[in-house]
C-alpha positions as semicolon CSV with decimal commas, in nm:
position;residue;x (nm);y (nm);z (nm)
1;X;8,540;10,177;8,893
2;X;8,811;10,370;9,144
3;X;9,130;10,243;9,229
4;X;9,294;10,382;9,580
5;X;9,698;10,345;9,582
6;X;9,731;10,285;9,971
7;X;10,101;10,229;9,936
8;X;10,377;10,409;10,140
9;X;10,640;10,532;9,847
10;X;10,991;10,420;9,915
11;X;11,242;10,678;9,908
12;X;11,533;10,776;10,105
13;X;11,337;11,069;10,303
14;X;11,019;10,843;10,365
15;X;10,922;10,866;10,726
16;X;11,054;10,561;10,890
17;X;10,953;10,432;11,284
18;X;11,060;10,648;11,529
19;X;11,305;10,804;11,281
20;X;11,572;10,546;11,308
21;X;11,873;10,558;11,064
22;X;11,860;10,209;11,035
23;X;11,527;10,214;10,918
24;X;11,593;10,469;10,605
25;X;11,630;10,271;10,262
26;X;11,933;10,312;10,116
27;X;11,959;10,330;9,735
28;X;12,288;10,283;9,545
29;X;12,300;10,315;9,146
30;X;12,542;10,074;9,050
31;X;12,507;10,166;8,675
32;X;12,402;10,475;8,499
33;X;12,374;10,569;8,128
34;X;12,690;10,783;8,186
35;X;12,932;10,461;8,242
36;X;12,737;10,199;8,109
37;X;12,498;10,105;7,846
38;X;12,187;10,068;8,123
39;X;12,090;10,218;8,467
40;X;12,109;9,985;8,783
41;X;11,988;10,018;9,122
42;X;12,016;9,838;9,453
43;X;11,837;9,918;9,726
44;X;11,876;9,812;10,117
45;X;11,588;9,844;10,331
46;X;11,441;9,719;10,630
47;X;11,128;9,496;10,582
48;X;10,915;9,696;10,822
49;X;10,990;10,010;10,664
50;X;10,687;10,161;10,472
51;X;10,350;9,952;10,368
52;X;10,436;9,573;10,490
53;X;10,287;9,280;10,604
54;X;10,406;9,079;10,931
55;X;10,418;8,722;11,022
56;X;10,346;8,520;11,312
57;X;10,753;8,492;11,357
58;X;10,782;8,856;11,384
59;X;10,644;8,807;11,732
60;X;10,605;8,437;11,813
61;X;10,929;8,169;11,809
62;X;10,899;7,951;11,544
63;X;10,631;8,134;11,396
64;X;10,502;8,123;11,028
65;X;10,703;8,323;10,758
66;X;10,561;8,571;10,479
67;X;10,563;8,333;10,198
68;X;10,336;8,074;10,398
69;X;10,036;8,264;10,392
70;X;9,713;8,194;10,166
71;X;9,638;8,376;9,895
72;X;9,306;8,406;10,034
73;X;9,454;8,695;10,237
74;X;9,600;8,892;9,961
75;X;9,268;8,944;9,743
76;X;8,976;8,980;9,946
77;X;8,697;9,228;10,094
78;X;8,796;9,480;10,275
79;X;8,612;9,733;10,539
80;X;8,781;10,107;10,601
81;X;8,658;10,211;10,937
82;X;8,705;10,586;10,995
83;X;8,854;10,675;11,321
84;X;9,044;10,972;11,178
85;X;8,867;11,167;11,510
86;X;9,082;10,955;11,745
87;X;9,409;11,117;11,928
88;X;9,527;10,805;12,106
89;X;9,412;10,477;12,086
90;X;9,147;10,256;11,926
91;X;8,980;10,025;12,197
92;X;8,746;9,762;12,204
93;X;8,464;10,033;12,313
94;X;8,523;10,216;11,955
95;X;8,441;9,895;11,751
96;X;8,149;9,737;11,927
97;X;7,937;9,957;11,708
98;X;8,110;9,839;11,374
99;X;7,982;9,576;11,137
100;X;8,225;9,280;11,146
101;X;8,178;8,951;11,011
102;X;8,411;8,660;10,955
103;X;8,662;8,664;10,707
104;X;8,656;9,022;10,721
105;X;8,968;9,202;10,653
106;X;8,986;9,549;10,856
107;X;9,154;9,836;10,787
108;X;9,187;10,116;11,025
109;X;9,173;10,501;10,879
110;X;9,325;10,733;11,136
111;X;9,505;11,067;11,141
112;X;9,808;10,904;11,093
113;X;9,724;10,906;10,732
114;X;9,729;11,286;10,697
115;X;10,122;11,349;10,794
116;X;10,417;11,215;10,582
117;X;10,647;11,240;10,900
118;X;10,669;11,002;11,183
119;X;10,442;11,066;11,474
120;X;10,564;10,936;11,795
121;X;10,213;10,968;11,941
122;X;10,079;10,759;11,606
123;X;9,734;10,633;11,651
124;X;9,725;10,254;11,762
125;X;9,529;9,938;11,819
126;X;9,484;9,812;12,190
127;X;9,525;9,461;12,313
128;X;9,175;9,430;12,424
129;X;9,071;9,569;12,106
130;X;9,283;9,317;11,895
131;X;9,136;9,048;12,092
132;X;8,793;9,142;12,026
133;X;8,909;9,126;11,676
134;X;9,009;8,789;11,690
135;X;8,669;8,724;11,833
136;X;8,493;8,800;11,563
137;X;8,713;8,576;11,321
138;X;8,834;8,817;11,091
139;X;9,153;8,702;10,864
140;X;9,350;9,050;10,874
141;X;9,409;9,423;11,015
142;X;9,563;9,714;10,886
143;X;9,633;10,051;10,989
144;X;9,800;10,357;10,869
145;X;10,055;10,373;11,120
146;X;10,438;10,224;11,091
147;X;10,307;9,999;11,398
148;X;9,985;9,874;11,494
149;X;10,087;9,881;11,886
150;X;10,294;10,164;12,073
151;X;10,486;10,114;12,375
152;X;10,283;9,792;12,512
153;X;10,580;9,620;12,659
154;X;10,450;9,266;12,635
155;X;10,335;9,341;12,280
156;X;10,003;9,235;12,349
157;X;9,783;9,352;12,007
158;X;10,033;9,182;11,784
159;X;10,087;8,819;11,960
160;X;9,673;8,823;11,997
161;X;9,639;8,883;11,650
162;X;9,943;8,704;11,510
163;X;9,875;8,380;11,711
164;X;9,524;8,354;11,579
165;X;9,600;8,363;11,235
166;X;9,513;8,747;11,151
167;X;9,770;8,897;10,908
168;X;9,896;9,248;11,012
169;X;9,926;9,537;10,748
170;X;10,125;9,843;10,859
171;X;10,214;10,175;10,729
172;X;9,882;10,228;10,501
173;X;9,778;10,538;10,344
174;X;9,403;10,603;10,382
175;X;9,367;10,983;10,346
176;X;9,144;10,971;10,037
177;X;8,967;10,664;10,136
178;X;8,592;10,706;10,291
179;X;8,471;10,445;10,521
180;X;8,323;10,174;10,356
181;X;8,354;9,799;10,160
182;X;8,653;9,748;9,915
183;X;8,811;9,460;9,723
184;X;9,182;9,503;9,884
185;X;9,486;9,356;9,690
186;X;9,794;9,323;9,869
187;X;10,129;9,211;9,679
188;X;10,375;9,149;9,918
189;X;10,741;9,033;9,781
190;X;10,774;8,651;9,791
191;X;11,049;8,628;10,055
192;X;11,142;8,329;10,188
193;X;11,189;8,248;10,568
194;X;11,120;8,609;10,720
195;X;10,899;8,771;10,923
196;X;10,796;9,077;10,721
197;X;10,792;9,176;10,382
198;X;10,700;9,522;10,156
199;X;10,387;9,544;9,999
200;X;10,219;9,737;9,739
201;X;9,834;9,739;9,860
202;X;9,534;9,886;9,650
203;X;9,167;9,941;9,741
204;X;8,931;9,885;9,444
205;X;8,556;10,089;9,505
206;X;8,338;9,920;9,228
């Protein structure tokens, strides 16, 4: 059995969406072993920084929040598709040759996994590809970019997926993972009434 940690490490200098300062995590040491008997740290973080899940509320008024997801989303079978040869967008036509079944959780490996710096031209999933995945009745889709779409003014990809109960998992690290089937375990923080949550995600290869 081999286990792959496909999560980003959270640290002050990690890549964040569009390099926005407000998305960088802030660490504050509240106590240390010089001035106290304990070491304690607080962190301020945008919920969309690093590896995280999106819930419907992110794009849909009155949408469901992260803590309402059923556990079937968090421990499941995943299929990794390798699109590291793509420079721009994953379109519907790119998915037609892939074997996709009902209740699959699809993970998209791209060139995004091969850099620790934010790329403004990150590979993303098109709106038509999202609609195709919805038609296949999958339960989730993950990508190794900090966004699943790029410069789509009406947010077609997000809305197509989230309005059809397809979980979005962003900010994956899939560089070391080959195309194939795996057991996926996602452990988001249990935070009430929010649209996203940081998550630790791993793949298990039997």
